[in-house]
N, C-alpha and C positions, 0 to 999 in steps of 0.2 A: 872530386870537387868540381862543380859545374858553374861557370860564370858566363853563360850564354843567354841570349834573349832574342825573341822575334820569330815570326813565321814567314813573312815575305821579305823582310830584311833580317839579316843574321848578325847580331852584335856579340862579340866575345871580348871580355876584358881580362887582362893578365898583369902579373907583376905583384911585388910586395912593397910595402911602405918604404923600406930602407934598402931595397934591392937596387940593381944597376939602373933599372928603368921600369916604368909602368906603361901600359899601352892598350890599344884596342884594334880590333879588325871589324870592318863593317862590310858585309857582303849583301848582294841583291839590290844595289843602288843603280838606278838607270844611268846610262851614259849621257853626257851632254849637260849635266847640271853644273852651273857656275859655283865657284867657291871663293868667297871673300875672306882672305886670310887675315886682314886687318880686323874685320868684324869678329871673326872667330877668336882672335887673340884678346880683343876687348871683352868678349864674353867670358873667356877663361880667367881673365884678371879679376872678375867679380867673385870668383870662387877661391882664388889663390890665397895662401896663408900670408901672414905678416902684414895685415892691413890696418891694424890699430889695436886699441886696448881690449876690444872684444874678441880678438882672434889670437891664435897661437903665434908666437914670435918666430917660428920656423919660416925662413924666407926661401921660396922657390920661384923661379921665373915662370914655370909652367908653360914653356914655349914648345909646342909640338913639332916633332920631326916626322914628315910624311914620307913613308918608305914605298908606297904603292897606291895605285888607284886614282891619282890626280895627275893630269898632264896639261901643262899650259893653262892652269886655272880652271879646268873642267874635269868632272868625273869621266872616266874612260870605260866604265862598265866592269872593270876588274875589281876585286875586293880592295877596299881602302884599308891601309895599315898605317898607324901612327904610334910614336912613342914619346914619352916625356922622361928625360933623364933625371934621376934623383941626385941631388948635389949636397944639400944641407942636412945631413943625417947625423944623429948622435946615438948610435945603437947601444952604447954602453949604459945608457939610462934605463934600458929594458932588461938587463941581464938577470936581475932578481926575479923577473916574472916567469922564468922557466920553472922556478920552484914555488912561487907565490902568485897564484892567479888573481887578477884584479877584479873586485866586485863590479858588476854591471857590464863587464867586457866578455868577449868570447874566449878568453884564455882557458877557462876550466873546461868548457864543452869541447874546444878544439884539442886540448891535451888528451882528453878521454877518447875522442873520435879518431884522432890521427896519431895516437901513440907517442906523443912528444916530439914528432918530427916537424911540426909546423914552425914557421918563422915568427918568433914573438916580437922582434924588433919593430917598434912603431905599430904593432898590431898585425904586421904581415899583410896577408891578403884580405884580412877582415877590416883593415883600416879605412877611415874616411878619405885617405889619400887616393884610393881607387876611384873616387868620384871625379877626379881630374880627367881620366880617359873617358868616363861616361859623359863628361861635358864636351869633349871633343866631338863625339858622335852626336850628342844632343844639339850642340851649337850648329853643326852642319845641317841636321834635320830642321832646325828652327829657321835657318836661312831659306831652305827649299820650300818650306811651308809658307813663309812670308811671301814668296813669289806667287803663291796661289791665293793670297788674300787672307791667310790664316795666321793670326797673331797670338803669341803666348807671352803672358806676363804674370809675375808673382810678386808677392810682398809679404812682410811680416804681419800677420793678423794679430798675433799677441806674443809677448815675451814675459815669462814669469807672472802671467795673469794680467799684465798691462796691455790693453786692447787698443788697436789702431782705429781710426775713423771708419765707419761702414762704407762699403762699396755696393753699387746697384748690381744685382745679379743679372738683370736684363740688359744693362748698358754699362759695363764696368769701365771706369775712367783710367785705363792703363797708363796714359800719358802723365797722370798726376803722381805716379809712384816716384819717390825721390831716388835718383840714381846713386847717390852717395850712401844712404842708409835706407833700405827699401820699405818705406812707410808712406802713407798719404799725409798724415799730420806730423809736421816737423817737431812740434812740442812734445807729442807723445813719443816720437822717436828718441828725443833727448831723455825722457823719463826711462825708456827701455835701456839706453846706454848707461844711465846712472845705476839702474838696478843690476845690470851685468857687472859693472865696476864694483858695486858693493858686495856682490856674491864672490867675486874674485878676491877682494881684499880679505874675505873671511875664509879663503881657501876652498870655496864651494863653487857651484855652477848653477845655471838656469836652463830650462827648456823653453820651447815656444811652439807656435802654430803658424804654418805657412799657408797662405791662400793663393791659389793659382787659377787663372782664367785663360780660356782659349776662345777666341772670337773668330768669326768668319767660317766656321765649320759648315760643310754641306750636310744636308740630311742624308743619312744612310750609312755612316761609318759604324762598323761593329755588327754583331750578330747576337741572337739570343743565346741563353744558357752560358756555356763555358767560353765562348768566343766573344762575349759582350765587351763593349768598350771599357766598362768599369773593370772587367777582369783583366784585360790587356794592360791597363794603366796600373792596376793594383800590383800586378806581378813585378813590373819594373820599379815602381815607387817603393815597394817593400824591399827591393834590393839595395836601397840607399841605407847605409848604416845609421842607426839612431832613430829610424822611423818606427813609431809604435802605434799609429792610428791613421785612418783615412776615411773621409766622408765626402759624398757628392751632394751638391745642392743643400737642401735643408738638413740632410744627414740625420744625425741622432735626434735633432729637434723634431723631425717629422713624427717620431714615435709618440710625442706628447700632443700632436695635433689631431683634429678630426679630419675625415676625408674631405669635407667641404672647405677646410682651411688649406690642406696640403695640395689638393688637385689644382693644377694650373689651367685656368680657362683658355680654351682655344679660340682665337680671334683672327680677324682679317685686318691687316695693317698695311696700307699702300699696296693692295692687291696680293699680299703675301700672307700665308698662313703662319702665325706665330702663337706664342702663349702670352697671356697678360702678366703672369708672374713666372718665376723660374725656380720653384722649389725642387724640381727634378734635376736641376744642375745641368741641363742640356742633354740628358740621356734618358730615353724611355725604352724599356725592353732590351737594354744592351746596345741600342742604336742611337746615334746622334740625331737630335730633332731640329737642328738649325739654330737653336738658342745658344748663348754663350755657355761653354762647359765650365763649371765651377767645381773645384775640389779643395779640400783642406787637409793638411798633413800635420800630424802631431810629432814633434821632435823631442826626444827625451833629454834631460839634463846631461851634460858631458859627464861620463862616469869617471874619467881621470881627474880627480880632485886632489887638493893638497892636504885635506884633512886625513887624520889617521883613520884607517878602516880595518875591519875584521876580515881575515881570510884564513887559509890553511897552508901548512907546509905539505906539499904533495909527497915528498920522500919520507917524511917522518909521520905523516897522517896525524898531525897535531895542529891545534889552533895557533894562529900567528897574527901579528899586527903588521900592517903595511902602510907606508907613506910613499905614494907614487911620485917618481921623478919624471923629468922630461918637460916638453913644451906642449901645452894643450889649450884649446879654446875654452874660455869660461862659459860660452854659450855657442853651440854649434849652429843654431837657427839662422843667423844672418848670412853666413857663408853657404848655407844649404838652400837658400832661395834660388840661385841660378841652377843648382843641381835638380831641384824639383821641376824647373822649367825644362831642363835638358831631358829628364825622364819622360815628361809629358810629350815633348816634341818627338822623341823616339817612338813612343807608343802610338801617337797620332799618325806619324808617317807610315808606320807599319800597317795601321788600319786603312790609311789612304791607298797604299799600294794594293791591299787586298780588294778594295772596292773598285779602283780605277785602273788597276793593272800596272805593269812595268813601263810606265810612260813618263816623259818629262813634263807633259802638259795634260790637263784634265780632258 
């Protein structure tokens, strides 16, 4: 089982949802980078459970304990290691899952692959709980990128088909994203929350789409073919549980366009070469072109629902019915917004180190 990522930085994530702790190690980070712990905790709080009717009622402080790599508020060049201790677990809710795999989860595939030795409580290592250490690493990378003028922001593009107000691909207004519920239009945000509440009341769940922008990128991050910036970002974004789709710029809409519509005209603006539109989403040939990077991530509906579902008994090899117990988000997408930001930050910082080297400054 491999949970590592990166070429120039090396991220490893460990732990299980109901284990003693979850955590991460981050290697290859230059010495001398400042770490704002208050800003990091605020970032982690955006992902933390127990935030309202649209999130699981499981409450965890998600306060990281740094074991190595940071001294007196700065990176020291050694691998960074941090853990988050699990405290509010109810493992008994998952006992039945050793016998009856949940539809839409990794229970069945994990049982077959690992011979029944995997930890089923809370989903074990397959759980969305493992996005907390991902956000530790991503929150740090996001801080360091901001020092170089590179900003990362994401919002709910849609939930259950309810779509937020559009954003300009060439000049995204990241400051207009609501910090309490990540949308541009508060009225549409209220409609999304109502739809989530309605699905929850019926014992069901909703999915959504998250839109992420990266501004201030220099030209030249990434390479052609397999080391393209899209490839780097796709690998880590698909490591987020519940992600089922990814597109950049116009994405799948480009397939319905003509070349004359999809091509971004190259123009001069204030003595700088830019494009008049941004259907490419800031990447051409796997390389950043200096325009805002735009991507959208499809999040599936939470598979743990209160409705009765059809499954099997693994020991009897017979059809069974299952009602899932435990505490689960009726919609994963709102809490996944900072996770997508974190994944993007890690992928971008890895590409930055590849282009500019192991330096604290460009």
